C-alpha positions as CSV (number, residue, x, y, z in Angstrom):
1,M,-33.1,62.0,119.8
2,R,-36.0,64.6,118.1
3,K,-39.8,63.5,118.5
4,A,-41.8,64.6,115.3
5,A,-45.3,64.0,114.0
6,L,-46.8,65.0,111.1
7,L,-50.8,65.0,111.1
8,V,-51.9,64.8,108.1
9,V,-56.4,65.8,108.3
10,N,-58.8,66.8,105.3
11,Q,-62.2,67.4,106.4
12,H,-63.4,69.5,103.1
13,Y,-63.4,68.4,99.9
14,E,-63.9,70.2,96.4
15,D,-64.8,67.4,94.7
16,G,-68.4,66.4,95.6
17,R,-68.3,63.0,95.0
18,F,-66.0,62.9,98.2
19,T,-68.2,63.2,101.6
20,E,-67.4,65.7,104.0
21,L,-66.0,64.4,107.2
22,P,-66.8,67.1,109.6
23,G,-64.5,64.6,112.5
24,A,-61.1,64.8,110.9
25,A,-61.2,68.5,112.3
26,A,-61.3,67.1,116.0
27,D,-59.4,64.1,115.1
28,A,-56.4,66.7,114.5
29,E,-57.3,68.6,117.5
30,H,-57.8,65.7,120.5
31,L,-54.7,64.0,119.1
32,A,-52.2,67.0,118.4
33,A,-53.3,67.8,122.1
34,V,-51.8,64.4,123.1
35,L,-49.0,64.1,121.3
36,G,-47.5,67.7,122.1
37,D,-48.5,67.3,125.9
38,A,-44.6,67.8,127.5
39,A,-46.5,65.3,130.5
40,I,-47.1,62.3,127.7
41,G,-45.3,63.1,123.7
42,E,-43.3,65.8,123.8
43,F,-43.5,65.7,120.3
44,E,-43.4,68.6,118.1
45,V,-46.0,68.4,116.1
46,T,-47.3,70.0,112.6
47,V,-50.8,69.9,111.3
48,V,-52.0,70.3,107.9
49,E,-55.7,70.3,107.5
50,N,-57.7,70.6,104.6
51,G,-54.2,70.8,102.4
52,T,-54.0,70.8,98.7
53,A,-52.5,67.0,97.2
54,L,-48.6,69.1,96.9
55,E,-48.9,70.8,100.3
56,I,-49.5,67.4,101.3
57,R,-46.3,65.9,99.3
58,K,-44.1,68.9,100.6
59,A,-44.8,68.6,104.3
60,I,-44.5,64.7,103.8
61,Q,-41.3,65.0,102.2
62,S,-40.1,67.8,103.8
63,F,-40.9,65.5,107.5
64,F,-39.1,62.4,106.4
65,A,-36.2,64.7,104.7
66,L,-34.6,66.6,107.8
67,A,-35.0,63.2,109.9
68,Q,-32.1,61.9,111.7
69,S,-31.3,57.9,112.0
70,Q,-32.4,58.4,115.8
71,D,-35.3,60.6,115.4
72,L,-39.5,58.6,116.8
73,L,-41.5,60.0,113.6
74,L,-44.8,59.7,113.7
75,L,-47.3,60.4,111.1
76,H,-51.0,60.3,110.7
77,L,-53.2,60.4,108.1
78,S,-56.9,60.9,108.1
79,C,-58.6,61.9,105.1
80,H,-60.1,59.6,102.6
81,G,-58.5,56.4,100.6
82,R,-59.4,55.9,97.1
83,K,-58.1,53.4,94.4
84,D,-57.4,53.6,90.9
85,S,-58.2,51.3,88.0
86,R,-55.1,49.7,88.5
87,G,-55.9,48.5,92.4
88,R,-52.9,51.6,93.5
89,L,-54.2,53.6,96.3
90,H,-54.1,56.9,96.9
91,F,-54.8,59.1,99.6
92,V,-57.4,62.1,98.6
93,A,-56.6,65.6,98.9
94,S,-58.7,69.1,99.1
95,D,-58.7,69.6,95.6
96,T,-58.1,65.6,94.3
97,D,-60.6,64.9,91.3
98,L,-62.1,61.4,91.1
99,D,-61.8,61.7,87.3
100,L,-57.6,62.0,87.4
101,L,-56.6,60.5,90.9
102,D,-53.2,60.3,89.5
103,A,-52.6,63.4,89.2
104,T,-54.2,65.3,91.6
105,A,-54.1,62.9,94.6
106,V,-51.4,61.2,96.7
107,P,-50.3,58.5,96.3
108,S,-49.3,56.1,98.9
109,Q,-46.3,55.0,96.9
110,F,-45.0,58.6,97.6
111,V,-45.4,58.0,101.6
112,A,-43.8,54.7,101.0
113,D,-40.8,56.5,98.9
114,Q,-40.4,59.0,101.5
115,L,-39.7,56.5,104.4
116,E,-37.6,54.4,102.0
117,E,-35.2,57.4,101.3
118,S,-35.2,59.0,104.9
119,L,-32.6,58.2,107.1
120,C,-34.9,57.7,109.9
121,R,-35.0,53.8,111.3
122,R,-38.1,54.5,113.8
123,A,-41.0,55.8,111.9
124,V,-44.8,54.5,113.2
125,V,-47.5,55.5,110.6
126,L,-51.3,55.5,111.5
127,L,-54.1,55.0,108.5
128,D,-56.9,56.6,109.7
129,C,-58.7,56.9,106.0
130,C,-61.8,56.4,106.2
131,F,-61.9,53.0,105.3
132,S,-65.4,52.8,104.6
133,G,-64.6,50.6,101.6
134,A,-64.9,47.7,104.1
135,F,-68.6,48.5,105.3
136,A,-69.3,48.8,101.6
137,K,-68.0,45.3,100.8
138,G,-69.6,43.7,104.4
139,L,-73.1,45.6,103.3
140,R,-72.8,44.3,99.6
141,T,-71.7,40.1,100.6
142,R,-74.1,40.3,103.6
143,G,-71.5,40.0,106.3
144,A,-68.3,38.6,104.0
145,A,-65.0,38.7,106.0
146,P,-63.2,41.0,104.8
147,T,-60.3,40.8,103.4
148,V,-56.6,42.9,102.9
149,D,-56.6,44.2,99.4
150,V,-53.5,46.2,98.9
151,N,-51.1,46.0,95.8
152,E,-48.5,48.1,97.5
153,P,-47.8,47.6,101.6
154,F,-45.8,49.7,102.7
155,S,-42.1,48.5,103.5
156,G,-38.0,49.5,105.0
157,P,-36.8,49.7,107.7
158,G,-37.7,50.2,111.2
159,R,-41.4,50.8,109.9
160,V,-44.2,49.9,111.7
161,V,-47.7,50.6,110.3
162,I,-51.0,50.9,112.2
163,T,-54.3,50.9,109.7
164,S,-58.1,50.8,111.1
165,S,-59.2,48.2,109.4
166,T,-58.2,45.0,107.7
167,A,-60.3,45.7,104.4
168,L,-57.7,48.2,102.4
169,Q,-60.3,48.8,100.2
170,Y,-61.4,52.2,99.7
171,S,-65.3,53.4,98.7
172,H,-67.0,56.9,99.0
173,E,-70.1,55.8,97.8
174,S,-70.8,53.5,101.2
175,E,-73.6,53.1,103.1
176,R,-72.2,53.4,107.0
177,S,-69.2,54.7,107.7
178,S,-66.8,54.0,110.6
179,R,-67.3,57.8,111.9
180,E,-69.9,59.2,112.9
181,R,-70.2,62.4,111.0
182,A,-69.1,65.1,113.7
183,E,-67.1,63.0,115.6
184,P,-63.5,61.5,115.9
185,S,-63.6,58.1,114.1
186,I,-63.3,55.0,116.2
187,F,-58.9,54.5,115.0
188,T,-58.5,57.7,115.7
189,A,-60.3,57.7,119.2
190,A,-58.8,54.9,120.5
191,V,-55.5,56.1,119.8
192,V,-56.2,59.4,121.8
193,E,-58.0,57.8,124.9
194,G,-54.9,55.3,125.3
195,L,-52.3,58.2,125.2
196,R,-54.3,60.9,127.3
197,D,-54.9,58.7,130.0
198,G,-52.1,55.7,129.7
199,T,-54.7,52.9,129.7
200,A,-52.8,52.0,126.7
201,D,-49.2,51.0,129.3
202,L,-51.0,47.5,129.4
203,D,-47.9,46.1,131.7
204,G,-47.2,49.3,134.0
205,D,-43.9,50.6,133.6
206,G,-45.3,53.8,132.9
207,Y,-44.8,54.1,129.0
208,V,-47.3,53.9,126.0
209,S,-45.0,50.6,123.0
210,V,-46.1,50.9,119.5
211,E,-46.9,47.4,120.4
212,E,-48.8,48.3,123.3
213,L,-50.8,50.5,121.9
214,Y,-51.5,48.9,119.3
215,A,-53.3,45.8,121.3
216,F,-55.2,48.9,122.8
217,V,-56.8,49.7,120.0
218,H,-57.2,46.7,118.4
219,D,-59.9,45.8,120.9
220,R,-61.5,49.0,121.8
221,V,-62.3,49.4,117.6
222,R,-63.1,45.4,117.7
223,S,-65.4,46.1,121.0
224,R,-67.0,49.0,119.5
225,M,-67.7,47.2,115.5
226,P,-66.8,44.1,115.7
227,S,-66.5,43.9,111.8
228,Q,-63.7,46.1,111.8
229,T,-60.1,45.1,112.6
230,P,-57.0,47.1,113.1
231,T,-53.7,45.4,111.6
232,R,-50.1,46.1,111.9
233,S,-47.4,45.7,110.1
234,V,-43.4,45.5,110.9
235,N,-40.3,45.8,108.7
236,N,-37.3,45.6,110.4
237,S,-38.6,47.5,113.4
238,E,-35.4,47.2,116.5
239,G,-36.3,46.6,120.0
240,T,-39.3,48.6,121.8
241,L,-40.7,52.0,120.5
242,Y,-42.5,54.1,122.6
243,L,-44.4,56.0,121.8
244,T,-45.9,58.4,124.9
245,R,-45.1,58.2,128.6
246,N,-48.4,57.5,130.7
247,P,-49.5,60.2,132.8
248,G,-51.3,58.0,135.9
249,I,-47.8,57.0,136.4
250,L,-45.6,60.0,138.1
251,C,-42.1,59.3,139.5
252,P,-43.1,55.8,141.2
253,T,-39.7,55.1,142.3
254,A,-38.1,58.8,142.9
255,P,-34.6,58.2,143.7
256,E,-33.7,59.3,147.4
257,G,-30.5,61.5,147.0
258,P,-28.6,62.1,144.4
259,A,-31.0,62.1,141.1
260,L,-27.6,60.9,139.4
261,P,-26.0,57.6,140.7
262,D,-22.6,58.3,142.2
263,T,-21.0,55.8,139.4
264,L,-22.1,58.3,136.7
265,R,-21.2,61.3,139.1
266,A,-18.2,59.7,139.7
267,A,-16.7,59.1,135.6
268,I,-18.4,62.6,134.9
269,L,-16.4,64.7,137.4
270,T,-12.9,62.9,138.0
271,G,-12.6,60.2,135.5
272,A,-10.8,59.9,132.6
273,G,-11.6,61.3,129.0
274,W,-13.0,57.5,127.7
275,Q,-15.1,57.6,131.3
276,R,-16.4,60.9,130.5
277,L,-17.2,59.5,126.8
278,G,-18.9,56.6,128.2
279,A,-20.9,58.4,130.5
280,L,-22.3,60.4,127.6
281,H,-24.6,57.3,126.8
282,E,-26.3,57.2,130.2
283,V,-26.5,61.1,130.5
284,E,-28.6,60.2,127.0
285,R,-30.4,57.8,128.6
286,L,-31.4,59.9,131.6
287,L,-31.9,62.8,129.5
288,G,-35.5,60.8,128.7
289,S,-36.5,59.7,132.3
290,R,-40.4,60.7,133.1
291,Q,-38.4,61.9,136.5
292,G,-38.3,65.9,136.4
293,P,-35.5,65.2,139.2
294,V,-33.5,63.1,137.0
295,R,-33.7,65.2,133.7
296,E,-32.9,68.5,135.2
297,A,-29.7,66.3,136.5
298,A,-29.2,64.7,133.4
299,L,-29.2,68.1,131.6
300,E,-26.8,69.9,134.4
301,A,-24.2,67.2,133.5
302,L,-24.8,67.6,130.0
303,T,-23.7,71.2,130.4
304,T,-20.7,69.9,132.6
305,L,-19.7,67.5,129.5
306,V,-20.0,69.9,126.7
307,R,-17.5,72.3,128.2
308,D,-15.2,69.3,129.0
309,R,-11.5,70.2,128.3
310,D,-11.3,66.7,126.3
311,P,-12.1,67.6,122.3
312,Q,-13.5,64.8,121.7
313,V,-15.8,64.5,125.0
314,G,-16.9,68.2,124.1
315,A,-17.6,67.4,120.1
316,Q,-19.7,64.4,121.6
317,A,-21.9,66.2,124.2
318,G,-22.3,69.1,121.9
319,R,-23.4,66.6,118.8
320,L,-26.0,65.3,121.7
321,W,-27.0,68.9,122.7
322,H,-28.3,69.9,119.5
323,S,-29.9,66.3,118.9
324,R,-32.1,67.0,122.1
325,G,-33.3,70.0,120.5
326,L,-31.6,72.1,123.9
327,G,-30.9,75.0,121.5
328,E,-27.2,77.3,121.6
329,L,-24.5,75.7,123.3
330,P,-23.8,77.2,127.1
331,S,-21.6,79.8,127.1
332,G,-18.2,79.4,128.5
333,T,-18.2,76.5,125.9
334,P,-14.8,76.0,123.4
335,D,-14.9,76.9,119.9
336,T,-15.1,73.2,118.2
337,A,-13.8,74.6,115.3
338,S,-10.5,75.1,117.1
339,R,-10.2,71.8,118.6
340,A,-7.6,69.6,117.6
341,T,-9.1,66.7,115.5
342,R,-6.0,64.7,115.1
343,P,-3.2,64.9,117.2
344,M,0.6,64.5,116.2
345,A,2.2,61.7,114.8
346,D,5.2,59.7,116.7
347,G,5.7,57.0,114.8
348,S,5.3,55.2,118.5
349,K,1.6,54.1,119.4
350,I,0.4,50.6,119.6
351,L,-3.1,50.3,119.2
352,G,-5.6,48.5,121.7
353,I,-7.8,45.8,119.4
354,D,-10.7,43.9,120.8
355,F,-11.8,41.3,117.7
356,G,-14.9,40.5,118.7
357,T,-17.6,37.3,117.8
358,T,-19.9,39.6,116.9
359,N,-18.6,43.5,116.6
360,S,-14.8,44.3,117.2
361,A,-13.2,48.3,118.0
362,V,-9.8,49.6,118.4
363,A,-8.8,51.7,120.8
364,V,-5.8,53.7,121.3
365,F,-4.0,55.8,124.3
366,L,-3.3,59.4,123.8
367,D,-3.1,62.1,125.4
368,G,-2.8,60.4,129.0
369,E,-6.2,58.8,127.7
370,A,-7.3,56.3,126.3
371,R,-9.6,56.4,123.3
372,V,-11.9,54.4,121.3
373,I,-11.5,55.3,117.3
374,P,-14.4,55.5,115.3
375,N,-14.6,53.8,112.0
376,R,-15.5,55.8,108.9
377,H,-19.3,55.6,109.7
378,G,-18.1,57.4,113.6
379,E,-19.2,54.2,115.2
380,V,-17.5,52.9,117.9
381,T,-17.9,49.3,117.1
382,T,-17.6,47.1,113.5
383,P,-19.8,44.7,113.0
384,S,-17.1,41.7,112.8
385,V,-18.7,40.4,109.5
386,V,-17.4,39.7,106.0
387,A,-19.6,39.8,102.6
388,F,-18.4,40.5,98.8
389,S,-20.7,42.2,96.6
390,E,-22.2,41.7,93.5
391,D,-19.7,42.9,91.6
392,G,-17.3,40.6,93.7
393,T,-15.7,43.8,96.2
394,L,-15.1,42.9,99.4
395,L,-17.1,44.3,101.9
396,V,-16.5,44.7,105.8
397,G,-18.2,45.6,109.0
398,K,-21.5,47.9,108.1
399,A,-21.3,47.6,104.3
400,A,-21.3,43.8,104.8
401,K,-23.8,43.1,107.6
402,E,-26.1,45.3,104.7
403,R,-25.3,43.2,102.5
404,A,-25.6,40.1,104.2
405,S,-29.2,41.1,105.6
406,R,-30.2,41.3,102.0
407,V,-28.5,38.5,100.2
408,P,-29.3,35.2,102.7
409,G,-25.8,33.6,103.2
410,G,-24.2,36.5,101.8
411,G,-22.3,37.0,104.7
412,I,-19.7,35.9,107.2
413,H,-20.4,35.7,111.0
414,R,-19.0,35.1,113.9
415,V,-15.3,33.5,112.0
416,K,-14.1,34.1,116.1
417,R,-15.1,31.0,116.9
418,E,-13.5,29.5,113.8
419,L,-10.1,30.1,114.6
420,G,-7.3,27.6,114.5
421,T,-10.3,24.9,113.4
422,G,-9.4,24.2,109.8
423,W,-13.2,26.1,108.6
424,T,-13.0,27.6,104.9
425,Y,-15.5,29.8,102.9
426,R,-15.5,29.0,99.1
427,H,-16.5,32.0,97.1
428,G,-16.4,31.5,93.3
429,V,-13.8,29.4,93.0
430,R,-11.4,30.5,96.1
431,R,-11.7,29.0,99.3
432,F,-10.6,31.8,102.3
433,S,-9.6,30.4,105.4
434,A,-10.8,31.5,108.3
435,E,-7.5,33.5,109.0
436,E,-8.0,35.1,106.0
437,V,-11.6,36.5,107.1
438,A,-10.5,37.5,110.2
439,S,-7.7,39.6,108.8
440,W,-10.1,41.6,106.5
441,I,-11.7,42.8,109.6
442,L,-8.8,43.6,111.5
443,A,-7.2,45.4,108.4
444,D,-10.6,47.2,108.5
445,L,-9.9,48.4,112.3
446,R,-6.4,49.3,111.8
447,A,-7.4,50.9,108.3
448,S,-9.5,53.1,110.5
449,A,-7.2,53.9,113.7
450,E,-4.3,55.3,110.9
451,A,-6.9,57.4,109.3
452,H,-8.0,58.8,112.7
453,L,-4.2,58.9,113.8
454,G,-2.5,60.2,110.6
455,E,0.3,57.9,110.4
456,T,0.8,54.1,109.7
457,V,0.6,52.0,113.2
458,T,2.0,48.2,113.1
459,R,1.4,47.2,116.7
460,A,-1.0,46.4,118.6
461,V,-2.6,44.2,122.1
462,L,-4.6,42.2,120.6
463,T,-7.7,40.1,123.5
464,V,-8.9,37.2,123.6
465,P,-10.7,35.1,125.4
466,T,-9.1,33.4,128.6
467,Y,-10.5,29.8,126.9
468,F,-8.5,30.0,123.7
469,N,-5.8,27.8,124.1
470,H,-2.5,28.2,122.6
471,V,-4.0,26.7,118.9
472,Q,-6.4,29.6,118.6
473,R,-4.4,32.5,120.0
474,A,-1.9,31.5,117.3
475,A,-4.5,31.5,114.7
476,L,-5.3,35.2,115.8
477,A,-2.2,36.4,115.4
478,D,-1.9,34.7,112.1
479,A,-4.6,36.9,111.2
480,A,-3.3,40.2,112.0
481,A,-0.2,39.3,110.7
482,L,-2.0,39.0,107.4
483,A,-3.1,42.5,107.9
484,G,-0.4,43.8,108.6
485,I,-0.1,43.8,112.4
486,E,2.6,42.6,114.7
487,T,0.7,41.2,118.0
488,V,2.9,42.5,120.9
489,R,0.8,40.9,123.5
490,M,-2.2,38.8,123.8
491,L,-5.1,40.1,126.9
492,N,-7.4,38.1,128.1
493,E,-10.7,39.7,127.5
494,P,-11.5,39.5,131.3
495,T,-8.2,40.8,132.6
496,A,-9.3,44.3,130.2
497,A,-12.6,44.8,131.8
498,A,-11.2,44.9,135.0
499,L,-8.8,47.6,134.1
500,S,-11.9,49.7,131.9
501,Y,-14.0,49.3,135.0
502,G,-11.1,51.4,137.7
503,F,-9.7,48.4,139.7
504,G,-6.3,47.4,139.6
505,R,-5.0,49.8,142.2
506,G,-5.9,47.7,145.6
507,D,-6.0,44.5,146.9
508,E,-8.9,42.8,145.8
509,N,-10.0,39.8,144.1
510,I,-12.5,39.9,141.5
511,A,-14.9,37.0,139.4
512,V,-15.4,38.4,135.9
513,F,-18.7,37.0,133.8
514,D,-18.1,37.8,129.8
515,L,-20.8,36.8,128.1
516,G,-20.7,38.1,124.5
517,G,-22.0,36.9,121.2
518,G,-20.1,33.8,120.9
519,T,-18.0,33.0,123.7
520,L,-18.3,32.8,127.4
521,D,-15.3,33.3,130.1
522,V,-15.6,33.6,133.4
523,S,-12.3,34.6,135.5
524,L,-11.7,35.0,138.6
525,L,-9.1,38.1,139.1
526,G,-6.7,38.5,142.3
527,I,-4.9,41.9,142.1
528,S,-2.3,42.6,145.0
529,D,0.8,44.9,145.1
530,G,-0.2,46.3,141.2
531,V,0.1,42.7,139.8
532,V,-3.5,41.4,138.1
533,E,-3.4,37.6,138.3
534,T,-5.6,35.0,136.6
535,L,-6.4,32.8,139.6
536,A,-9.2,31.1,137.5
537,T,-11.1,30.3,134.6
538,S,-13.4,28.7,132.8
539,G,-15.4,29.3,129.9
540,D,-16.6,28.2,126.7
541,S,-15.4,29.3,123.4
542,K,-18.5,28.2,121.4
543,L,-21.3,30.0,123.6
544,G,-22.8,33.3,123.7
545,G,-25.2,35.4,122.5
546,S,-26.4,33.5,119.2
547,D,-27.0,30.5,120.7
548,W,-30.7,32.4,122.3
549,D,-30.5,33.9,118.9
550,A,-30.6,30.4,116.9
551,R,-33.2,28.8,119.6
552,V,-35.5,31.9,119.8
553,V,-35.7,31.0,115.6
554,D,-36.2,27.5,116.3
555,H,-39.4,28.4,118.7
556,L,-40.8,30.4,115.7
557,V,-40.2,28.3,113.3
558,R,-42.5,25.5,115.0
559,E,-44.7,27.8,115.8
560,F,-45.5,28.6,112.5
561,A,-45.4,25.4,111.3
562,L,-47.9,24.3,113.8
563,R,-50.5,27.1,113.0
564,Q,-49.9,27.5,109.3
565,G,-48.8,24.6,108.6
566,V,-46.2,25.5,106.3
567,R,-42.5,24.5,107.0
568,L,-40.4,27.6,106.7
569,T,-36.9,26.6,104.2
570,D,-36.8,29.3,102.0
571,R,-33.8,31.3,102.9
572,A,-34.8,34.8,102.6
573,A,-37.3,34.0,105.3
574,L,-35.7,32.4,107.4
575,Q,-32.9,35.2,107.6
576,R,-36.0,37.4,108.4
577,V,-36.8,35.2,111.2
578,A,-33.2,35.4,112.5
579,E,-33.2,39.1,112.8
580,A,-36.5,39.7,114.3
581,A,-35.4,36.8,116.7
582,E,-32.4,39.3,117.7
583,A,-34.5,41.9,118.1
584,A,-37.2,39.7,120.3
585,K,-34.5,38.9,122.8
586,I,-33.1,42.3,122.6
587,E,-37.0,43.4,123.6
588,L,-37.0,40.9,126.0
589,S,-34.6,42.6,128.2
590,Q,-36.8,45.4,128.8
591,A,-39.9,43.8,128.7
592,T,-42.2,41.2,129.2
593,S,-43.1,39.8,126.3
594,A,-42.6,40.8,122.3
595,I,-44.3,40.4,119.4
596,V,-43.0,38.7,116.1
597,D,-44.6,40.2,113.1
598,L,-43.3,39.2,109.7
599,P,-46.1,39.8,107.1
600,Y,-45.7,37.8,104.0
601,I,-43.2,35.7,105.3
602,A,-43.6,32.4,103.0
603,T,-47.2,31.5,100.4
604,S,-49.5,28.8,100.9
605,P,-51.9,27.0,98.7
606,S,-54.8,30.0,100.0
607,G,-52.6,32.6,99.5
608,P,-49.7,34.8,101.4
609,V,-48.9,34.2,105.4
610,H,-47.5,36.1,108.0
611,M,-46.2,34.8,111.5
612,D,-47.6,36.9,114.1
613,V,-46.2,35.2,117.6
614,T,-45.5,36.6,121.0
615,L,-42.8,36.0,122.7
616,T,-42.6,36.0,126.3
617,R,-39.2,36.0,128.9
618,A,-40.1,33.4,130.9
619,Q,-40.5,31.6,127.4
620,L,-37.0,32.3,126.8
621,D,-35.9,31.5,129.7
622,G,-37.6,27.9,129.3
623,L,-35.9,27.8,125.6
624,T,-32.8,28.2,127.1
625,R,-32.7,27.0,130.5
626,D,-30.5,24.3,129.4
627,L,-27.5,27.6,128.2
628,L,-28.0,29.2,131.3
629,E,-27.5,25.9,133.0
630,R,-24.1,25.5,131.1
631,C,-23.5,29.3,132.3
632,T,-23.2,28.2,135.5
633,Q,-21.5,25.1,135.7
634,L,-19.1,27.3,134.3
635,A,-19.1,29.8,136.9
636,Q,-18.9,27.2,139.8
637,Q,-16.3,25.5,137.9
638,A,-14.2,29.0,137.6
639,L,-15.1,29.7,141.3
640,K,-13.9,26.0,142.8
641,S,-10.7,26.0,140.9
642,A,-9.7,28.9,142.9
643,W,-7.5,26.5,145.3
644,H,-6.9,30.1,147.7
645,I,-10.4,31.1,147.7
646,E,-12.6,29.4,150.9
647,G,-16.1,31.2,150.0
648,I,-18.3,34.0,147.9
649,D,-17.8,36.3,150.6
650,D,-13.1,36.4,149.6
651,I,-14.8,37.7,146.2
652,D,-14.8,41.2,146.5
653,H,-17.0,42.0,143.0
654,F,-18.5,40.6,140.5
655,I,-18.8,42.1,137.2
656,L,-20.7,42.0,134.6
657,V,-19.3,41.7,130.6
658,G,-20.4,41.9,127.3
659,G,-23.8,42.7,125.5
660,A,-25.8,39.2,126.3
661,T,-25.4,40.3,130.1
662,R,-28.2,42.5,129.0
663,M,-30.7,39.7,129.9
664,P,-32.5,38.9,132.6
665,A,-31.5,35.8,133.7
666,I,-28.0,36.7,133.2
667,A,-27.8,39.4,136.0
668,T,-30.4,37.1,138.2
669,L,-27.6,34.0,137.6
670,V,-24.5,36.4,138.6
671,K,-26.6,37.9,141.8
672,E,-27.5,34.1,143.1
673,L,-23.7,33.6,142.3
674,A,-22.8,36.3,144.2
675,G,-24.6,35.3,147.6
676,G,-27.3,38.0,146.5
677,R,-25.3,40.8,145.6
678,E,-26.1,43.0,142.9
679,P,-23.3,42.9,139.8
680,V,-21.3,45.4,138.8
681,R,-22.2,46.8,135.3
682,G,-20.7,49.6,134.5
683,I,-21.5,52.6,132.4
684,I,-18.8,52.4,130.0
685,P,-19.6,50.2,126.7
686,D,-16.4,49.8,125.2
687,G,-14.6,48.4,128.3
688,V,-12.5,45.7,126.7
689,V,-11.6,47.9,124.3
690,I,-10.1,50.6,126.4
691,G,-9.0,47.8,128.4
692,A,-6.4,46.8,125.8
693,A,-5.7,50.2,125.0
694,L,-4.3,51.3,128.7
695,Q,-2.1,47.9,128.4
696,S,-0.8,49.2,125.2
697,A,0.3,52.1,127.2
698,V,2.4,50.0,129.9
699,L,4.1,48.1,126.8
700,S,5.2,51.5,125.1
701,G,6.0,53.3,128.1
702,R,3.4,55.9,127.9
703,T,1.7,54.9,131.2
704,R,2.3,53.3,134.7
705,E,0.0,50.8,134.8
706,P,-0.2,47.0,136.6
707,L,1.7,44.3,135.6
708,L,-0.8,42.1,134.2
709,L,-0.5,38.1,134.7
710,D,-2.5,36.0,132.5
711,V,-3.5,32.0,132.3
712,T,-4.0,30.3,128.9
713,S,-6.2,27.1,128.7
714,P,-5.2,24.5,129.2
715,P,-2.7,25.8,131.7
716,P,0.9,25.7,129.9
717,G,3.9,24.9,132.2
718,V,7.3,26.2,132.8
719,E,10.3,23.9,131.7
720,T,13.8,25.2,133.0
721,A,16.8,23.5,133.8
722,G,16.9,21.3,136.3
723,T,13.2,21.3,136.8
724,G,10.1,19.2,135.6
725,N,6.7,20.1,134.0
726,E,4.8,22.2,136.5
727,T,1.3,24.0,135.7
728,S,1.4,27.6,136.6
729,V,0.0,30.7,135.8
730,L,2.2,32.0,132.9
731,P,3.8,34.2,133.4
732,D,4.0,34.0,136.5
733,R,6.1,35.4,139.6
734,R,9.0,32.2,139.3
735,S,8.5,32.7,135.2
736,A,9.9,36.4,135.6
737,A,12.7,35.5,137.5
738,H,13.8,32.3,135.2
739,A,13.2,34.9,132.4
740,Q,16.0,37.4,134.4
741,A,18.3,34.9,135.2
742,Q,18.1,33.8,131.2
743,E,18.8,37.7,130.5
744,S,22.2,37.1,132.6
745,D,23.1,34.2,131.6
746,P,22.4,32.7,128.1
747,R,22.5,29.1,128.9
748,K,19.5,28.8,130.8
749,A,16.8,28.2,128.4
750,L,13.4,28.8,129.2
751,S,10.5,26.7,127.5
752,Q,6.8,26.6,127.3
753,V,4.8,23.2,127.0
754,S,1.2,22.0,127.7
755,P,0.6,19.0,129.6
756,E,-0.7,17.1,127.8
757,Q,2.6,17.2,125.8
758,P,5.4,15.6,126.3
759,K,8.7,17.6,127.2
760,A,11.1,18.3,124.3
761,G,13.7,15.3,123.8
762,S,11.6,13.3,125.6
């Protein structure tokens, strides 16, 4: 990730009708110093001072064209602003002719276009363009409230725009200005103040986010100039954007001992290839630490991974190295061009597939290690979303998710929940079953694997929630068959996660709390003599992170109706609210509050209305208290069902799995269940699919890993000649013995029955 800032500052103008702005030079000097300070911003700062319209256009176009998706960009414009006869906003350059505004100024639409076309999805724009029109209008109307006056507001994904005034009406002939002639503007001065000494770090976490900066600047400007109100516009900005560090907080929690966690160090030095690949995610985070020793240790770890013997690990580490602007790769690094990018085909591979409610993934066991296979976009997870384009073309994954975000109701989400229920989806004159829809996602995963491996692969181990019943499991197998995949085995997701975390080689009991996008699994695993046995399980196939999202959506819609008197019913508006709700929930995993700011969300009789709601972590916990109670009850149910576990102390590890477990309330819940012990949260983001790949290696004879004994829900029974219906884990040691007897004695039959079903022939 690169941090870059472009400051466009004009104080001199050839057209005498635009007044000089001597303070603009101070704007650039002070802001550039703060942003470029290694202890504060670490931005690469470029300043265009007194540029012509052509020079400014070139600088802005180049600035956004060279950016990558994860870069953090900041564009600051300090100059005059002027609207043409059609009300379109232009930024005034040094050579702008007031009579030829369209030809000689920089249109705001040009800047918006560059933002829209850029790969960057994390951009912050600060507009301090003299904004004196607000004051001129106020003088003419004797204190009338300023109004927003922009025909084409900035828009686009991942954008945050902060302006110095609500009245985006520019007037060069105003009697008063928002700045003194020889001083920085009130707005920019507040930005510099908040960043320079860290006073904009309102929550004291050591970082200044965009939301905190806006709140700080808003208060500062209003206190000095009550008639001037800074505004903020957010469009699809996911999570929290942190701009700078707080220089007043220096290593407040510096760790004792090694700068890297022991688990991370072990994964890098002694872990398997897939563990080292997973370690890169944590290394990337630590490279941005405000603690010098941690950053140095992370850089040393990255150097080791760049030289990794595994081509995939080394290549990924090399990309991270270059993305951080670290220069040439360290000496001794293998030539990436000579690395094998595609393994030899041998026709015996079995895939591991994690078909998830929100995202899905596929992995394979190669050269003694499990590897996650990237899709055509280079990503290791594929959204479990299906959609149709305008011409009827089937879209799967990222393309489908993007289509669904643009066309409300145009995508199919969470189809995993509908397997085996008889649910159908209508498109045109046709109806598709849940199994058909799921098969399209599975086929896409298979296609990614075959493209990566260079061979046809038709067998797979599929992971399922432990609580999936026989009907749901059969439905998933049917979906796989429609995708041309033979289901070699179904592996319970908690068991797969335990394998990927490295458990399974000693005698221990493990509790796995797996909360994904749509399902909850709580399982107690017993490991002994190389056997992983599911001792007890509980869960809910329709409880997951999306339920938290739904509660936030309902809350936002209610708050909006109370404040604005408008009830949101438009599907496009509700889709925007849903996306913002998910982003707010994710942000609250790190922050104590999140601002949902959706401009122009609806229209009232008096004009456009905007949603601006602050959601706190405490509010989220209150809105979802019953969901947390359901999680607690299901977890306690699983723990009580393990008859030979006498107490919590008999459980060696509590593992958190699934994206929704990042919510602090979930971690606290599991910690309480564990008797105050911290649950295990590993560094491997793709643990379940890795476990499936490891099990596929066992079944294909590529490695010797533990035999897994899984339970289905409701518990099945085993019926053999001479015995009754008996509830047990299937397969178990007895069922294995029956199977061996059957092989030697064809007259011995083994069948599976459910407790609620009568025995065959009865």
